[in-house]
C-alpha positions, 0 to 999 in steps of 0.5 A: 204636366197639364191635363191638356198635355197629359191627354197627348202623352199618356195612354189612359188604358195602360197601367205601367208596362201593361199596354192593355189594361182594360176590363171587359164589362160583359156587355158587347156593345159597351165593350165595343165602345170602350175599345173604339175609345181606346183606339182613338186614345192610342191614335191621338197619343201616337200622332202627338208623340210620333210613336207608331210603335205604340200600336205594336206594344198594345197588340202584343199586350192584347195577344198576351191576355189571350182574349178577343171580345167586344173591347178588342173587336171595337179597338181593331175596327176603329184602327182599321177604319183609321187606316183606310181613311 
């Protein structure tokens, strides 16, 4: 698989079966940007693979982690913005 194909096939923030393998930095603004980038990555892969179910996998993994910080807030905001475009 080429790098170009890979960007549409693999979620860069997942790790095997962990669909939310993102560490927080402790800097809310930076974490928010990280979350927004994760949302953009997810939307790109979901669209390319016609796989909207991936959102459920990511949200379940996020809930399992039991935290809601800047990364998660940025992710949810970006997904919400995409939903109402």
